[in-house]
KOLNUMAR-150367 format. One record per atom (N, C-alpha, C, CB): x, y, z; atom name; residue number from 1. Coordinates in pm, 1 decimal. Glycine has a CB too. Example, Ala and Ser with C-alpha at 12.3 -4.5 7.8 and 13.67 -1.06 7.14 Angstrom:
// residues 2
SITE       px       py       pz  a   k
SITE   1319.0   -569.0    780.0  N   1
SITE   1230.0   -450.0    780.0 CA   1
SITE   1320.0   -330.0    780.0  C   1
SITE   1130.8   -447.3    904.6 CB   1
SITE   1285.0   -225.0    708.0  N   2
SITE   1367.0   -106.0    714.0 CA   2
SITE   1290.0      3.0    787.0  C   2
SITE   1408.4    -59.8    572.5 CB   2
//
This chain:
// residues 67
SITE       px       py       pz  a   k
SITE  -3001.0  -7173.3  -3378.6  N   1
SITE  -3003.3  -7230.4  -3512.9 CA   1
SITE  -3034.0  -7120.1  -3609.6  C   1
SITE  -3106.5  -7345.1  -3525.2 CB   1
SITE  -2956.7  -7098.5  -3699.9  N   2
SITE  -2972.8  -7000.2  -3808.8 CA   2
SITE  -3047.3  -7065.4  -3925.9  C   2
SITE  -2833.3  -6945.4  -3856.1 CB   2
SITE  -3160.9  -6999.2  -3960.3  N   3
SITE  -3242.1  -7045.0  -4070.6 CA   3
SITE  -3224.6  -6944.1  -4193.5  C   3
SITE  -3395.4  -7056.3  -4023.7 CB   3
SITE  -3187.3  -6998.1  -4306.4  N   4
SITE  -3183.5  -6898.7  -4411.1 CA   4
SITE  -3318.4  -6842.8  -4455.6  C   4
SITE  -3116.8  -6955.7  -4526.0 CB   4
SITE  -3323.5  -6721.0  -4505.3  N   5
SITE  -3451.2  -6654.3  -4528.5 CA   5
SITE  -3532.9  -6739.1  -4633.9  C   5
SITE  -3427.1  -6503.2  -4579.6 CB   5
SITE  -3475.4  -6807.8  -4725.9  N   6
SITE  -3550.1  -6882.2  -4823.4 CA   6
SITE  -3621.3  -6999.3  -4755.8  C   6
SITE  -3458.1  -6931.0  -4935.4 CB   6
SITE  -3583.2  -7039.4  -4636.8  N   7
SITE  -3649.5  -7148.7  -4564.3 CA   7
SITE  -3757.1  -7109.5  -4475.7  C   7
SITE  -3555.9  -7220.8  -4487.3 CB   7
SITE  -3806.7  -6988.2  -4485.4  N   8
SITE  -3914.9  -6932.3  -4390.7 CA   8
SITE  -4027.7  -7027.0  -4391.3  C   8
SITE  -3967.4  -6786.6  -4433.0 CB   8
SITE  -4079.8  -7071.4  -4505.1  N   9
SITE  -4198.4  -7151.6  -4510.7 CA   9
SITE  -4178.6  -7290.4  -4457.4  C   9
SITE  -4246.9  -7158.3  -4647.9 CB   9
SITE  -4059.4  -7337.3  -4440.5  N  10
SITE  -4037.2  -7465.0  -4394.0 CA  10
SITE  -3964.6  -7474.3  -4261.9  C  10
SITE  -3968.1  -7535.2  -4491.8 CB  10
SITE  -3960.1  -7365.1  -4181.6  N  11
SITE  -3890.2  -7372.0  -4061.5 CA  11
SITE  -3939.3  -7479.3  -3959.2  C  11
SITE  -3895.0  -7241.9  -4002.9 CB  11
SITE  -4067.3  -7506.5  -3967.3  N  12
SITE  -4117.5  -7609.3  -3881.2 CA  12
SITE  -4063.1  -7745.7  -3918.2  C  12
SITE  -4266.1  -7610.4  -3884.7 CB  12
SITE  -4010.1  -7760.4  -4038.1  N  13
SITE  -3947.5  -7890.1  -4078.1 CA  13
SITE  -3796.4  -7891.6  -4056.8  C  13
SITE  -3977.2  -7920.0  -4226.2 CB  13
SITE  -3742.1  -7778.2  -4012.5  N  14
SITE  -3598.2  -7758.9  -4003.9 CA  14
SITE  -3551.4  -7751.1  -3856.8  C  14
SITE  -3557.8  -7631.0  -4079.7 CB  14
SITE  -3634.5  -7705.2  -3767.7  N  15
SITE  -3599.0  -7679.6  -3632.9 CA  15
SITE  -3670.4  -7773.9  -3540.1  C  15
SITE  -3628.2  -7538.8  -3597.7 CB  15
SITE  -3600.8  -7812.3  -3430.3  N  16
SITE  -3658.5  -7904.8  -3333.6 CA  16
SITE  -3760.0  -7836.4  -3243.0  C  16
SITE  -3549.0  -7967.6  -3250.0 CB  16
SITE  -3861.5  -7907.2  -3193.1  N  17
SITE  -3948.0  -7856.3  -3093.6 CA  17
SITE  -3872.8  -7793.5  -2982.1  C  17
SITE  -4034.7  -7961.1  -3043.5 CB  17
SITE  -3919.3  -7678.3  -2937.5  N  18
SITE  -3850.8  -7604.3  -2831.9 CA  18
SITE  -3734.2  -7517.2  -2866.1  C  18
SITE  -3806.6  -7694.7  -2738.0 CB  18
SITE  -3700.1  -7511.8  -2995.0  N  19
SITE  -3598.2  -7430.7  -3049.4 CA  19
SITE  -3626.7  -7281.3  -3018.2  C  19
SITE  -3586.9  -7455.9  -3199.4 CB  19
SITE  -3529.0  -7204.7  -2976.8  N  20
SITE  -3542.9  -7061.6  -2958.0 CA  20
SITE  -3493.4  -6992.7  -3085.7  C  20
SITE  -3463.6  -7012.6  -2831.5 CB  20
SITE  -3579.2  -6925.4  -3155.6  N  21
SITE  -3551.3  -6861.0  -3279.6 CA  21
SITE  -3513.9  -6711.8  -3247.8  C  21
SITE  -3675.5  -6872.8  -3377.4 CB  21
SITE  -3396.8  -6669.2  -3298.6  N  22
SITE  -3361.6  -6528.8  -3287.0 CA  22
SITE  -3362.8  -6466.2  -3430.1  C  22
SITE  -3219.8  -6512.1  -3216.8 CB  22
SITE  -3443.0  -6371.6  -3454.3  N  23
SITE  -3449.6  -6314.5  -3590.2 CA  23
SITE  -3416.0  -6162.3  -3593.1  C  23
SITE  -3591.1  -6337.5  -3648.7 CB  23
SITE  -3410.5  -6120.0  -3721.3  N  24
SITE  -3374.9  -5976.4  -3732.7 CA  24
SITE  -3493.2  -5886.9  -3755.6  C  24
SITE  -3277.5  -5955.7  -3844.3 CB  24
SITE  -3612.3  -5937.4  -3734.8  N  25
SITE  -3732.3  -5859.8  -3750.6 CA  25
SITE  -3794.2  -5863.9  -3889.4  C  25
SITE  -3703.8  -5722.1  -3715.5 CB  25
SITE  -3742.9  -5948.1  -3972.2  N  26
SITE  -3799.6  -5969.9  -4100.9 CA  26
SITE  -3945.9  -6010.0  -4086.5  C  26
SITE  -3720.8  -6075.2  -4176.5 CB  26
SITE  -4037.2  -5955.4  -4158.2  N  27
SITE  -4186.3  -5980.6  -4131.7 CA  27
SITE  -4224.2  -6117.6  -4142.1  C  27
SITE  -4273.2  -5905.9  -4224.4 CB  27
SITE  -4161.8  -6197.4  -4224.4  N  28
SITE  -4200.0  -6339.4  -4234.0 CA  28
SITE  -4177.8  -6423.3  -4109.5  C  28
SITE  -4126.0  -6401.2  -4343.9 CB  28
SITE  -4089.7  -6368.2  -4024.9  N  29
SITE  -4063.2  -6440.3  -3898.5 CA  29
SITE  -4147.1  -6391.0  -3781.9  C  29
SITE  -3917.5  -6428.1  -3861.9 CB  29
SITE  -4236.0  -6292.8  -3803.8  N  30
SITE  -4308.5  -6226.5  -3697.3 CA  30
SITE  -4390.6  -6324.7  -3605.5  C  30
SITE  -4401.6  -6123.6  -3759.7 CB  30
SITE  -4439.6  -6431.2  -3660.8  N  31
SITE  -4524.7  -6521.5  -3578.8 CA  31
SITE  -4456.8  -6657.5  -3563.0  C  31
SITE  -4666.4  -6539.5  -3644.0 CB  31
SITE  -4330.1  -6662.2  -3559.1  N  32
SITE  -4250.1  -6785.7  -3544.5 CA  32
SITE  -4290.3  -6861.8  -3414.3  C  32
SITE  -4095.6  -6750.6  -3542.2 CB  32
SITE  -4323.9  -6789.7  -3311.4  N  33
SITE  -4358.7  -6847.2  -3188.1 CA  33
SITE  -4499.0  -6906.2  -3182.4  C  33
SITE  -4343.0  -6748.3  -3086.2 CB  33
SITE  -4571.7  -6894.5  -3296.5  N  34
SITE  -4712.9  -6949.3  -3296.6 CA  34
SITE  -4724.3  -7072.5  -3391.5  C  34
SITE  -4817.2  -6835.8  -3343.2 CB  34
SITE  -4613.7  -7108.7  -3457.3  N  35
SITE  -4619.2  -7219.2  -3555.4 CA  35
SITE  -4641.4  -7348.8  -3474.9  C  35
SITE  -4484.3  -7227.2  -3644.6 CB  35
SITE  -4721.7  -7434.6  -3531.9  N  36
SITE  -4759.2  -7569.7  -3468.8 CA  36
SITE  -4793.8  -7553.1  -3329.6  C  36
SITE  -4646.1  -7673.1  -3477.2 CB  36
SITE  -4875.8  -7457.0  -3291.9  N  37
SITE  -4921.8  -7443.7  -3166.3 CA  37
SITE  -4824.5  -7391.4  -3060.4  C  37
SITE  -4970.5  -7564.1  -3130.6 CB  37
SITE  -4718.7  -7320.2  -3117.3  N  38
SITE  -4629.8  -7248.2  -3020.8 CA  38
SITE  -4513.3  -7333.5  -2970.8  C  38
SITE  -4711.2  -7200.8  -2900.0 CB  38
SITE  -4459.4  -7425.6  -3063.7  N  39
SITE  -4353.3  -7515.8  -3021.7 CA  39
SITE  -4217.4  -7448.3  -3017.1  C  39
SITE  -4347.5  -7633.8  -3113.5 CB  39
SITE  -4208.9  -7319.4  -3069.7  N  40
SITE  -4086.7  -7237.5  -3065.8 CA  40
SITE  -4099.2  -7121.2  -2987.0  C  40
SITE  -4045.6  -7197.4  -3194.9 CB  40
SITE  -3986.7  -7066.7  -2926.3  N  41
SITE  -3992.0  -6932.3  -2870.2 CA  41
SITE  -3914.9  -6845.7  -2967.3  C  41
SITE  -3932.3  -6925.0  -2722.7 CB  41
SITE  -3941.2  -6720.4  -2964.2  N  42
SITE  -3886.5  -6623.0  -3064.0 CA  42
SITE  -3845.8  -6492.9  -2996.0  C  42
SITE  -3991.7  -6592.7  -3175.9 CB  42
SITE  -3729.7  -6449.5  -3026.2  N  43
SITE  -3678.9  -6313.5  -2992.4 CA  43
SITE  -3640.5  -6237.5  -3115.4  C  43
SITE  -3558.3  -6321.2  -2898.7 CB  43
SITE  -3663.2  -6106.0  -3107.2  N  44
SITE  -3640.5  -6026.6  -3229.2 CA  44
SITE  -3539.1  -5912.3  -3196.3  C  44
SITE  -3779.0  -5966.8  -3284.6 CB  44
SITE  -3449.8  -5895.0  -3278.1  N  45
SITE  -3352.6  -5786.4  -3264.0 CA  45
SITE  -3364.5  -5700.2  -3395.2  C  45
SITE  -3200.9  -5844.6  -3241.5 CB  45
SITE  -3406.0  -5571.1  -3379.5  N  46
SITE  -3416.0  -5483.4  -3492.4 CA  46
SITE  -3282.3  -5415.9  -3511.3  C  46
SITE  -3528.8  -5381.2  -3474.1 CB  46
SITE  -3214.3  -5435.4  -3616.0  N  47
SITE  -3082.2  -5384.1  -3637.7 CA  47
SITE  -3074.2  -5235.1  -3633.6  C  47
SITE  -3031.4  -5431.5  -3764.7 CB  47
SITE  -3175.6  -5165.9  -3675.3  N  48
SITE  -3179.3  -5023.5  -3660.4 CA  48
SITE  -3177.4  -4968.8  -3522.4  C  48
SITE  -3292.3  -4975.3  -3723.8 CB  48
SITE  -3215.3  -5052.1  -3425.4  N  49
SITE  -3214.9  -5018.2  -3280.8 CA  49
SITE  -3098.6  -5078.5  -3204.7  C  49
SITE  -3343.3  -5064.1  -3216.7 CB  49
SITE  -3080.1  -5207.2  -3217.4  N  50
SITE  -2979.2  -5277.9  -3148.2 CA  50
SITE  -2922.8  -5401.3  -3224.8  C  50
SITE  -3033.7  -5319.1  -3018.2 CB  50
SITE  -2800.2  -5443.8  -3192.2  N  51
SITE  -2754.6  -5568.0  -3249.2 CA  51
SITE  -2758.2  -5676.1  -3139.8  C  51
SITE  -2611.7  -5552.3  -3309.5 CB  51
SITE  -2772.2  -5627.0  -3013.8  N  52
SITE  -2783.5  -5717.2  -2897.7 CA  52
SITE  -2899.8  -5669.0  -2814.1  C  52
SITE  -2650.4  -5721.4  -2812.6 CB  52
SITE  -2982.1  -5759.1  -2764.7  N  53
SITE  -3088.6  -5719.4  -2681.4 CA  53
SITE  -3039.1  -5650.2  -2550.9  C  53
SITE  -3172.4  -5839.3  -2650.2 CB  53
SITE  -3076.8  -5533.7  -2519.9  N  54
SITE  -3026.5  -5459.6  -2402.4 CA  54
SITE  -3063.4  -5520.4  -2272.0  C  54
SITE  -3075.9  -5321.1  -2404.2 CB  54
SITE  -3158.2  -5613.6  -2274.2  N  55
SITE  -3196.6  -5673.9  -2147.6 CA  55
SITE  -3141.6  -5817.5  -2133.8  C  55
SITE  -3349.2  -5674.1  -2134.6 CB  55
SITE  -3091.3  -5873.9  -2243.2  N  56
SITE  -3035.0  -6009.8  -2240.2 CA  56
SITE  -2921.7  -6022.0  -2349.6  C  56
SITE  -3151.2  -6118.3  -2265.1 CB  56
SITE  -2802.9  -6018.2  -2313.2  N  57
SITE  -2696.3  -6019.3  -2415.5 CA  57
SITE  -2680.8  -6153.2  -2483.5  C  57
SITE  -2564.8  -5980.5  -2353.8 CB  57
SITE  -2755.1  -6254.0  -2441.6  N  58
SITE  -2754.5  -6380.4  -2510.7 CA  58
SITE  -2836.9  -6380.9  -2640.2  C  58
SITE  -2804.9  -6485.4  -2419.2 CB  58
SITE  -2923.2  -6275.7  -2646.9  N  59
SITE  -3015.2  -6257.4  -2761.9 CA  59
SITE  -2942.5  -6157.2  -2857.4  C  59
SITE  -3163.7  -6201.3  -2714.2 CB  59
SITE  -2898.4  -6212.1  -2968.6  N  60
SITE  -2830.1  -6122.5  -3069.1 CA  60
SITE  -2845.3  -6190.6  -3206.3  C  60
SITE  -2671.5  -6098.3  -3032.8 CB  60
SITE  -2809.0  -6117.1  -3309.8  N  61
SITE  -2817.3  -6166.9  -3440.5 CA  61
SITE  -2683.7  -6155.8  -3512.1  C  61
SITE  -2923.5  -6096.1  -3514.1 CB  61
SITE  -2571.8  -6147.4  -3438.5  N  62
SITE  -2440.0  -6122.8  -3487.9 CA  62
SITE  -2396.5  -6240.7  -3576.9  C  62
SITE  -2341.9  -6100.9  -3371.2 CB  62
SITE  -2431.2  -6354.1  -3551.9  N  63
SITE  -2389.9  -6468.5  -3635.9 CA  63
SITE  -2484.8  -6506.8  -3740.2  C  63
SITE  -2365.9  -6584.4  -3554.7 CB  63
SITE  -2603.8  -6446.9  -3745.5  N  64
SITE  -2704.5  -6495.8  -3845.0 CA  64
SITE  -2664.1  -6459.8  -3982.0  C  64
SITE  -2843.5  -6439.1  -3817.9 CB  64
SITE  -2603.4  -6334.0  -4002.4  N  65
SITE  -2566.7  -6288.9  -4132.7 CA  65
SITE  -2460.7  -6367.9  -4198.0  C  65
SITE  -2526.0  -6154.1  -4126.6 CB  65
SITE  -2383.3  -6438.5  -4119.4  N  66
SITE  -2270.6  -6516.1  -4181.2 CA  66
SITE  -2305.6  -6661.4  -4209.8  C  66
SITE  -2148.2  -6513.0  -4089.7 CB  66
SITE  -2423.3  -6704.1  -4186.5  N  67
SITE  -2462.7  -6843.8  -4206.2 CA  67
SITE  -2532.5  -6862.7  -4334.2  C  67
SITE  -2549.3  -6891.5  -4095.8 CB  67
//
């Protein structure tokens, strides 16, 4: 699920419990896995380093920019 940056403060109202959030390392997403007692999982891809997680190619942010 791609969340627009302006929705950061309300992501707990936009994503279902158990959603896996993949972000680009923007500081406001840093603790996404701790919201509401940890109902989300969170992976981070830092574009300066990788566009795809080198350990899991399912974790990427290629489609985030276009949503």
